[in-house]
Backbone as a chain_set.jsonl record, in Angstrom:
{"seq": "MTTEHDNSETIAAIATAAGRGGIGIVRLSGPAAAAIAERITGKQLMPRHAHFSVFRDSQGEPLDSGIAVYFPAPHSFTGEDVVELQGHGGPVVLDLIVAACLAAGARQARAS", "coords": {"N": [[0.851, -1.175, 0.0], [0.603, 2.142, -0.884], [1.039, 5.348, 0.387], [0.384, 8.797, 0.124], [1.607, 11.925, 1.116], [1.013, 15.278, 1.45], [3.394, 17.535, 1.866], [3.105, 20.249, 2.051], [0.919, 20.911, 3.468], [-0.562, 21.488, 6.69], [-1.374, 19.395, 9.299], [-3.837, 18.343, 11.729], [-4.527, 16.477, 14.642], [-5.968, 14.383, 17.169], [-3.826, 13.048, 19.52], [-3.817, 11.281, 21.591], [-5.131, 8.363, 23.258], [-8.536, 7.329, 22.652], [-11.349, 8.395, 24.632], [-11.961, 9.198, 28.129], [-9.594, 11.03, 30.045], [-6.841, 12.221, 32.058], [-5.039, 13.951, 30.793], [-4.938, 15.249, 27.52], [-3.772, 15.212, 24.172], [-3.38, 17.277, 21.384], [-2.011, 17.176, 18.239], [-0.211, 19.135, 15.98], [1.153, 19.091, 12.741], [3.385, 20.089, 10.303], [4.212, 22.729, 7.899], [2.93, 25.096, 8.785], [2.492, 24.772, 11.472], [3.536, 26.103, 13.821], [2.595, 28.739, 13.41], [-0.187, 28.362, 13.403], [-0.536, 27.396, 16.007], [0.241, 29.688, 17.366], [-1.914, 31.381, 16.813], [-3.888, 30.088, 18.28], [-2.919, 30.004, 20.897], [-1.992, 32.553, 21.385], [0.636, 33.115, 21.744], [4.097, 33.378, 20.863], [5.877, 30.591, 20.248], [8.718, 29.234, 21.776], [11.235, 26.997, 20.635], [11.133, 23.659, 21.89], [10.313, 24.285, 24.485], [8.22, 24.399, 27.252], [5.16, 25.967, 27.294], [2.838, 27.505, 29.293], [-0.501, 27.908, 28.462], [-3.565, 29.448, 27.352], [-5.943, 27.939, 25.437], [-7.61, 29.06, 22.639], [-10.601, 29.659, 20.69], [-11.53, 30.631, 17.29], [-12.886, 32.998, 17.702], [-11.746, 33.989, 19.919], [-12.595, 32.959, 22.289], [-12.091, 31.195, 25.334], [-11.111, 27.78, 25.354], [-9.771, 25.788, 26.741], [-7.071, 25.207, 29.047], [-3.546, 24.703, 29.134], [-0.491, 23.096, 28.201], [1.753, 24.116, 25.682], [3.97, 22.926, 23.261], [6.634, 23.35, 21.057], [8.221, 21.729, 18.414], [10.649, 22.111, 16.226], [11.277, 21.3, 12.744], [14.155, 19.541, 11.58], [13.945, 17.941, 13.766], [11.844, 16.384, 15.102], [8.981, 14.314, 15.917], [7.731, 13.673, 13.473], [9.49, 14.685, 11.633], [8.808, 17.037, 10.531], [7.782, 20.474, 11.235], [6.359, 20.48, 14.412], [3.741, 20.879, 16.754], [2.643, 20.33, 19.993], [-0.346, 20.461, 21.687], [-1.183, 20.314, 24.834], [-3.702, 19.536, 26.73], [-6.537, 19.307, 28.966], [-7.869, 16.047, 29.369], [-10.356, 14.136, 27.537], [-13.003, 13.691, 25.233], [-14.659, 15.852, 24.296], [-13.39, 18.337, 24.888], [-10.958, 17.955, 23.502], [-11.892, 17.655, 20.867], [-12.872, 20.251, 20.466], [-10.489, 21.727, 20.529], [-9.17, 20.662, 18.29], [-10.998, 21.552, 16.341], [-10.562, 24.313, 16.538], [-7.951, 24.408, 15.579], [-8.382, 23.596, 12.927], [-9.985, 25.716, 12.034], [-8.074, 27.662, 12.1], [-6.456, 27.037, 10.005], [-5.373, 24.469, 9.66], [-5.559, 21.072, 8.394], [-7.713, 18.292, 8.835], [-6.214, 15.375, 10.013], [-5.776, 12.264, 8.301], [-6.272, 8.77, 8.678], [-3.915, 6.396, 7.544]], "CA": [[0.0, 0.0, 0.0], [1.343, 3.394, -0.976], [0.31, 6.518, 0.862], [1.034, 10.05, -0.224], [1.392, 12.994, 2.083], [1.356, 16.588, 0.903], [4.183, 18.217, 2.888], [2.797, 21.675, 2.111], [-0.233, 21.076, 4.355], [-0.393, 21.254, 8.117], [-2.474, 18.547, 9.752], [-4.145, 18.328, 13.155], [-5.171, 15.241, 15.077], [-5.853, 13.989, 18.568], [-2.703, 12.115, 19.589], [-3.973, 10.394, 22.74], [-6.159, 7.334, 23.094], [-9.923, 7.791, 22.793], [-11.952, 8.243, 25.952], [-11.648, 10.199, 29.136], [-8.269, 10.917, 30.641], [-6.395, 13.435, 32.725], [-4.371, 14.815, 29.822], [-5.157, 14.913, 26.121], [-2.838, 15.929, 23.306], [-3.666, 17.524, 19.971], [-0.728, 17.398, 17.571], [-0.144, 19.807, 14.68], [2.376, 18.737, 12.031], [3.471, 20.696, 8.981], [4.915, 24.013, 7.841], [2.224, 26.181, 9.477], [2.163, 24.34, 12.834], [3.832, 27.152, 14.803], [1.699, 29.883, 13.174], [-1.528, 27.974, 13.859], [-0.482, 27.366, 17.468], [0.291, 31.074, 17.84], [-3.289, 31.896, 16.771], [-4.689, 29.437, 19.317], [-2.379, 30.298, 22.224], [-1.649, 33.963, 21.537], [2.049, 33.203, 22.115], [5.113, 32.881, 19.944], [6.451, 29.481, 20.996], [10.149, 28.944, 21.641], [11.429, 25.559, 20.44], [11.386, 22.732, 22.993], [10.04, 24.97, 25.748], [6.819, 24.237, 27.639], [4.494, 27.255, 27.5], [1.469, 27.441, 29.792], [-1.31, 28.69, 27.524], [-5.015, 29.284, 27.228], [-6.27, 27.604, 24.055], [-8.791, 29.848, 22.279], [-11.186, 29.428, 19.365], [-11.304, 31.725, 16.333], [-13.489, 34.223, 18.234], [-11.017, 34.372, 21.119], [-13.198, 32.368, 23.486], [-11.243, 30.139, 25.885], [-11.571, 26.401, 25.245], [-9.07, 24.985, 27.735], [-5.72, 25.69, 29.328], [-2.603, 23.598, 29.181], [0.894, 23.317, 27.806], [2.06, 24.048, 24.251], [5.389, 22.666, 23.026], [6.98, 23.421, 19.636], [9.382, 20.952, 17.996], [10.903, 22.463, 14.825], [11.88, 20.312, 11.846], [13.782, 18.145, 11.347], [14.106, 17.221, 15.031], [10.524, 16.141, 15.684], [8.447, 12.968, 15.703], [7.404, 13.479, 12.053], [10.494, 15.306, 10.778], [8.253, 18.342, 10.149], [7.453, 21.29, 12.399], [5.292, 19.861, 15.194], [3.341, 21.508, 18.008], [1.719, 19.569, 20.815], [-1.207, 21.221, 22.588], [-1.463, 19.343, 25.882], [-4.758, 20.075, 27.573], [-7.256, 18.342, 29.779], [-8.36, 14.931, 28.57], [-11.785, 14.021, 27.277], [-13.262, 13.905, 23.808], [-15.28, 17.135, 23.957], [-12.351, 19.37, 24.908], [-10.007, 17.705, 22.413], [-12.571, 17.981, 19.606], [-12.916, 21.713, 20.355], [-9.148, 22.201, 20.19], [-8.958, 20.308, 16.88], [-11.816, 22.467, 15.538], [-9.857, 25.599, 16.51], [-6.806, 24.224, 14.669], [-8.907, 23.578, 11.562], [-10.413, 27.078, 11.719], [-6.864, 28.478, 11.95], [-5.759, 26.699, 8.768], [-4.921, 23.078, 9.547], [-6.461, 20.095, 7.798], [-7.882, 17.102, 9.669], [-5.368, 14.252, 9.601], [-6.488, 11.047, 7.905], [-5.541, 7.525, 8.922], [-3.454, 5.806, 6.285]], "C": [[0.893, 1.234, 0.0], [0.465, 4.517, -0.46], [1.098, 7.749, 0.468], [0.659, 11.095, 0.806], [1.867, 14.289, 1.449], [2.074, 17.374, 1.994], [3.925, 19.71, 2.959], [1.613, 21.947, 3.031], [0.176, 20.85, 5.803], [-1.614, 20.49, 8.593], [-2.628, 18.642, 11.264], [-4.857, 17.034, 13.486], [-5.027, 15.087, 16.583], [-4.8, 12.886, 18.628], [-2.782, 11.176, 20.789], [-5.105, 9.412, 22.478], [-7.549, 7.917, 23.322], [-10.413, 7.554, 24.221], [-11.523, 9.345, 26.893], [-10.266, 9.949, 29.708], [-7.876, 12.237, 31.266], [-5.787, 14.444, 31.77], [-4.687, 14.312, 28.422], [-4.261, 15.782, 25.26], [-3.408, 16.053, 21.905], [-2.334, 17.868, 19.336], [-0.957, 18.07, 16.221], [1.172, 19.414, 14.033], [2.341, 19.329, 10.633], [4.053, 22.089, 9.054], [4.233, 25.157, 8.589], [1.905, 25.844, 10.932], [2.386, 25.449, 13.862], [2.897, 28.344, 14.647], [0.283, 29.575, 13.649], [-1.566, 27.95, 15.382], [-0.445, 28.773, 18.047], [-1.104, 31.699, 17.825], [-4.118, 31.336, 17.924], [-4.227, 29.822, 20.719], [-2.126, 31.782, 22.467], [-0.187, 34.173, 21.898], [2.93, 32.745, 20.97], [5.904, 31.831, 20.724], [7.94, 29.318, 20.713], [10.312, 27.437, 21.474], [11.757, 24.821, 21.737], [11.239, 23.378, 24.363], [8.555, 24.811, 26.052], [6.234, 25.602, 27.986], [3.107, 27.002, 28.076], [0.636, 28.381, 28.935], [-2.791, 28.468, 27.754], [-5.278, 29.039, 25.752], [-7.6, 28.264, 23.717], [-9.289, 29.493, 20.889], [-10.982, 30.661, 18.49], [-11.938, 33.04, 16.766], [-12.791, 34.698, 19.503], [-11.59, 33.816, 22.4], [-12.308, 31.243, 24.014], [-11.905, 28.763, 25.768], [-11.019, 25.548, 26.376], [-7.754, 25.688, 28.05], [-4.809, 24.481, 29.433], [-1.225, 24.039, 28.74], [1.01, 23.203, 26.289], [3.569, 23.886, 24.104], [5.63, 22.598, 21.522], [8.274, 22.647, 19.385], [9.653, 21.267, 16.527], [11.534, 21.302, 14.048], [13.386, 20.537, 11.812], [13.805, 17.305, 12.615], [12.775, 17.066, 15.755], [10.097, 14.719, 15.363], [8.211, 12.683, 14.226], [8.492, 13.98, 11.108], [10.056, 16.661, 10.258], [8.151, 19.203, 11.398], [6.263, 20.641, 13.093], [5.019, 20.727, 16.413], [2.397, 20.552, 18.711], [0.979, 20.538, 21.721], [-1.708, 20.222, 23.625], [-2.446, 19.954, 26.867], [-5.365, 19.005, 28.452], [-7.838, 17.267, 28.871], [-9.865, 14.95, 28.424], [-12.097, 14.413, 25.852], [-13.836, 15.27, 23.456], [-14.225, 18.236, 23.877], [-11.39, 19.187, 23.738], [-10.624, 18.006, 21.056], [-12.647, 19.491, 19.395], [-11.55, 22.283, 19.972], [-8.821, 21.867, 18.736], [-9.744, 21.255, 15.983], [-11.158, 23.841, 15.445], [-8.648, 25.528, 15.579], [-7.263, 24.255, 13.217], [-9.335, 24.975, 11.13], [-9.212, 27.996, 11.479], [-6.019, 28.07, 10.745], [-5.24, 25.285, 8.63], [-5.972, 22.247, 8.812], [-6.528, 18.912, 8.755], [-6.989, 15.982, 9.132], [-6.248, 13.057, 9.258], [-5.624, 9.846, 8.246], [-5.113, 6.939, 7.59], [-3.69, 4.32, 6.273]], "O": [[1.824, 1.34, 0.797], [-0.706, 4.625, -0.823], [2.329, 7.743, 0.479], [-0.469, 11.133, 1.299], [2.996, 14.377, 0.968], [1.441, 17.831, 2.945], [4.467, 20.383, 3.836], [1.333, 23.105, 3.344], [1.125, 20.124, 6.098], [-2.749, 20.884, 8.325], [-1.685, 18.973, 11.983], [-5.686, 16.551, 12.715], [-4.084, 15.596, 17.189], [-4.87, 11.91, 17.882], [-1.888, 10.351, 20.978], [-5.928, 9.615, 21.586], [-7.721, 8.871, 24.081], [-9.957, 6.646, 24.916], [-10.826, 10.287, 26.515], [-9.826, 8.807, 29.837], [-8.517, 13.259, 31.024], [-5.991, 15.649, 31.916], [-4.703, 13.107, 28.169], [-4.018, 16.946, 25.577], [-3.859, 15.073, 21.311], [-1.611, 18.739, 19.82], [-1.787, 17.631, 15.425], [2.206, 19.402, 14.701], [1.398, 19.107, 9.873], [4.355, 22.585, 10.139], [4.907, 26.106, 8.989], [1.126, 26.554, 11.567], [1.511, 25.705, 14.69], [2.448, 28.907, 15.646], [-0.374, 30.435, 14.234], [-2.525, 28.432, 15.985], [-1.03, 29.028, 19.099], [-1.444, 32.465, 18.726], [-4.959, 32.04, 18.482], [-5.046, 29.953, 21.629], [-2.054, 32.223, 23.614], [0.203, 35.266, 22.308], [2.57, 31.849, 20.206], [6.526, 32.143, 21.739], [8.364, 29.271, 19.558], [9.592, 26.671, 22.115], [12.543, 25.288, 22.561], [11.972, 23.043, 25.294], [7.719, 25.066, 25.185], [6.744, 26.305, 28.858], [2.28, 26.357, 27.431], [1.026, 29.526, 28.707], [-3.211, 27.437, 28.281], [-4.881, 29.842, 24.908], [-8.596, 28.061, 24.411], [-8.517, 29.082, 20.021], [-10.336, 31.622, 18.906], [-11.568, 34.096, 16.252], [-13.195, 35.697, 20.098], [-11.126, 34.158, 23.488], [-11.822, 30.424, 23.235], [-13.094, 28.604, 26.045], [-11.718, 24.686, 26.908], [-7.382, 26.654, 27.384], [-5.243, 23.381, 29.776], [-0.845, 25.2, 28.887], [0.433, 22.3, 25.683], [4.348, 24.604, 24.731], [4.929, 21.888, 20.802], [9.287, 22.872, 20.047], [8.958, 20.743, 15.656], [12.221, 20.45, 14.611], [13.831, 21.668, 12.008], [13.697, 16.08, 12.546], [12.6, 17.552, 16.872], [10.777, 14.008, 14.623], [8.463, 11.568, 13.768], [8.425, 13.727, 9.905], [10.837, 17.363, 9.615], [8.402, 18.723, 12.503], [5.276, 20.291, 12.446], [5.945, 21.249, 17.034], [1.464, 20.026, 18.104], [1.592, 21.335, 22.431], [-2.558, 19.382, 23.326], [-2.085, 20.768, 27.715], [-4.785, 17.938, 28.655], [-8.248, 17.546, 27.744], [-10.559, 15.698, 29.113], [-11.519, 15.362, 25.321], [-13.517, 15.801, 22.392], [-14.179, 18.982, 22.899], [-11.047, 20.154, 23.058], [-9.954, 18.555, 20.181], [-12.502, 19.965, 18.268], [-11.469, 23.22, 19.178], [-8.256, 22.696, 18.024], [-9.221, 21.718, 14.97], [-11.191, 24.47, 14.387], [-8.356, 26.49, 14.867], [-6.612, 24.868, 12.371], [-9.084, 25.38, 9.995], [-9.313, 28.983, 10.749], [-4.982, 28.68, 10.482], [-4.711, 24.93, 7.577], [-7.115, 22.67, 8.637], [-5.541, 18.567, 9.404], [-7.008, 15.682, 7.939], [-7.315, 12.861, 9.84], [-4.4, 9.891, 8.122], [-5.866, 6.981, 6.617], [-3.365, 3.652, 5.291]]}, "num_chains": 1, "name": "protein.A"}
């Protein structure tokens, strides 16, 4: 099976197991990951530094608070720019954070 990935797109996905949990992670991967995270957190993220942040939707309404960490390419899990938004666990909160990422320019990741 061959899969193709467009490296010009930035994708967003929930990176933790489904269900309720104490911490949930939304991962952004791609060239606009840092810019999208800046729109959601209101902060310019320093590489490999944990930033306490309030995650906001496109209208500026708070969705959750947590930690944002930026891993620039090529030294990341995917080899691309990656940002992890580490908030409170649970499907509703994580879905809201993903929706904010999509509204800010990311595309929903697809399983291959």
